[in-house]
N, C-alpha and C positions, 0 to 999 in steps of 0.2 A: 597204447593207453589202457585197453581193457585188461591186458596181462598185468599191468602195474596195479590197476584197481583191484584185481583178484588177489595179488600178493599182499597189498595193504590191508584188504578186508580180512584175509586169513590171519595175518599177524595180529591185527587188532582183536579179532575174535579169540585167538589164543590167549592174548593178554587179559581180556575180559573174563574168560573162563577161569584162568588162574587167580584172578582177583576177587572172586566170589568169597564173601565172608571176611575180606580184608579191607573194608571201607573204613577210612579214618575220619572223613569229614562229609557231612551231608548238609547242603545249603538249599534254600528256596530261592526261586527266581521271582523278581517283581512282586515280592510280598505274597505270592500264591503258595499256600501251605502244601498243595499237592503237586507243584511243579518243582521237581528236585534236580539237583546237580551234585555230583560227587567229584572227588579228585580223580576217580577212575575214568569218568567221562572226559575230563580234561587231558589226562595222560594218553588216553586212546586217540583223541583228536590230534595231539601233538605227534604221536607216532605216525599216524596216517599222513598228515601234512608234511612231516619230515621226509618220509619216503618219496612222496610225489615231488616235493620241491627239489630234492636231490637230483631228480631226473629232468624236471621241467621247472627251472627256477623262475621263469617269466610268467607262468600261468597264474590266473586268478583263483581265489577260493571263496566259497560261501559255506561257512561251517557253523554248527549250532552253538558252540560255546565261545568261539572267538570272532564270530561275525564275518564281515566281508573283508577280504584282502585284495583290494583293487589295484591291479598292475596294468590295466588297459590291454589285456591279452584277448585274442579271439576265443580262448578256451577258459572255462571256469569249472572247477571241481566243486560239486555240492555234496557236503559230507554230514552225516549223522553218525558220530562215533559210538553211540550207545542209544539205540532206539528201544525204549522200554526200561528206563531208569528205575521207575517205581517197582517193576517186577524184580529187577536186579537187586535193589536194596533190600527186598524182602526174601531173597533167595529163591524166587520163582524162576525156573529154568526156561524162560522164553524171552529173548531179547535179540537184538540184531545189530549189525553194522551195515550202513547204507552209504554207497559212494556212487555218484553219477558224474558224467562228463557232459558239459554243455558247450556247444560250439556256435558262436554268434546267435545266442538266444534259443537254440534248439538242443534238447537233450538227445545225445547220439549214442550213449553207452551207459551201462550201469551194473552194479553188483549189489545184491542183498545176501548177507551171510548170517545164518543162524547157527552159532557154534555148538549148541547143546545137541542138536540133531545132526550136525555136520552137513547141513544143506546149503549149498552155494548156488544161488540163482544169478545168472548172467544174461546180459542182453546187449545187442548192438542194433542200432536202427537199420531196418531193411534186411536183417540177417536172422530174425527170430529170437526166441527166448529159450533158455536152457536151465535145467536143474541137474547139477552134478554132471554136466556135459551131455545130457540127454534132452532132446526137444520136448517142450511142453506146450499144451494148448488149453484154452479155457474150456469149461464144461459145455455140454450140449443141452442142458436142462432149459426148457422154455416156459415152464409154468412156475409162477411165484410160490404156490403152495408146496411145490417140490424143491424149493430153493433154500439153501443154507446161506444166510447173510452174516456179515461181520461188520462191526462198527467200533468207534471209539468215542469217548466223551472229552470235550475241551476241559481245560483246568478250571474254567469259569462256569462249569455246568450249573452251579447253584444260582447263577443269574439267567439260566436258560437262554443262551445266545442263539439267535436264529431259530427259535422254537425247537431246540435240540431234543427236549423231552417228548414233545408231541410227535416228532418224526420217529423216535424210537418206539413209542406206543403203537403208532399206526403200522409200522413195519412188523412189529411183533404179532399183530392181529392177522397179517396176510401171508407171512413167510412160514416155511416149515420149521425154521428155528433161527435164532440169532446168537452169535458169540461175540465176546469182547476179550481179545487176547492181550492187548496192552502194547502192541508194537505195530504201528501203521505200515511200516515197510514189510513186515511179515504178512499182515492182512492182504496187502496188494499182491505180494508174491503168491499167496495161497489162491487168490482169484485167478492169477495167471496160470497156475497149474491145475485148476479145476476143482480144488478142494472147497472153495466157496463160489457161489454164483455172483455175489455182488458185495461191494463195500461202499459205505458212505460215511462222511464225517463233516461236521460243520465248520471246523477251523483247524487247518494244518499249515505248517511252514514248508518251504521248498525242500529242505533237507529230509523231511518226513516222507516225501512221496516221489522225489525226482526219479530215482531208480525204479521204484515200484510201478509208477504210471507207465513208463516205457515197457516194463515187463508185460503188463496187461495188454497194451496195444500190440506189441509184437507177438503175443500169444493168441491174437485174434479177438481181443476184447475191445471195450469202448470206454472212453474217459470224457466226461463233461462236467459242467457245474450242475447245480441242483435243478436248473430249468431246462437242462438238456442242450445247452449252448456250448460251443467250443470254449475251452478253458486252457490254462497253462499251470505249471507248478507254482506260479506266483499268485494264483487265485486261492482263496481260502477254502472254498467249498470243493469237495471231492466226491464224485460219483463214478465208480469204476465197476464194470460188470462184464459178464460174458457176451454182452450185446443183445442177447435174446430176451432178457427180462428188463432191459434198460428203460424202455418207455413206461413200463408198468411202475418202476421205482420213481421215475420222474413224476408220474401222476400222484403217487402217494406223498412225495415231498411237497408238491404244489398244494395239496390239501392241508398238509401240516402247517404251511405258512399262513393259510387262510384261517385255520382253526386256532392255533396257538394255545398255550396254557400259561397261567400265571404261577410263578413260584416265588417263594420268599425265603430269606435266609433263616436258618434255624438258630 
């Protein structure tokens, strides 16, 4: 299954890269002007599902564009065919394909492929995490002031869900730096390989993080909700770190919930 996931991710990534600048339709989801989908997202998803279904016709799927394909299998493939659509539509060369395999509710394998840099992150539960076939580990930085963090903002950021704005401000005051790349799957992969010490986001979907969370865990990192409690890819809140700064970030997030900020639509 991991070999098939790799093959599908590589094919989809090749298709995405060839499709840059050839977008014909851009739609918005749920009336959210910043939540975009193109025909490229849909075709990439069709390509991936087609390859997997050809090999495993009875498996289930949970995919960003087509939703759940429930066939009552013990296996489910969780797919984001283009993570970073906004980057893609603007010609920013940072986006990814994310494919994970879930068995009886547990993520057991995953792939994150960033085609512009040719970086293929792969993971199998209990077997560690790899970048282009070489083992990766989270960083050893244990001080927040020396830590580079990464985050993303929900499409509803103007409503400030879960005090997202205050969390960002508080983190900004404590960390060495914060980045916002535009692809949660890449963010998590970068935590796994030690480029970032931590990632948080207030609202993600399973396809955004299924492969990335397992990458972080198998690379020696930690994944919880904002309170530091055990979570799953079906929880909205994501806190993934190298483990060494995890408790410090939980403390900052807890403070953000108590402080809060009010925002209004412009």
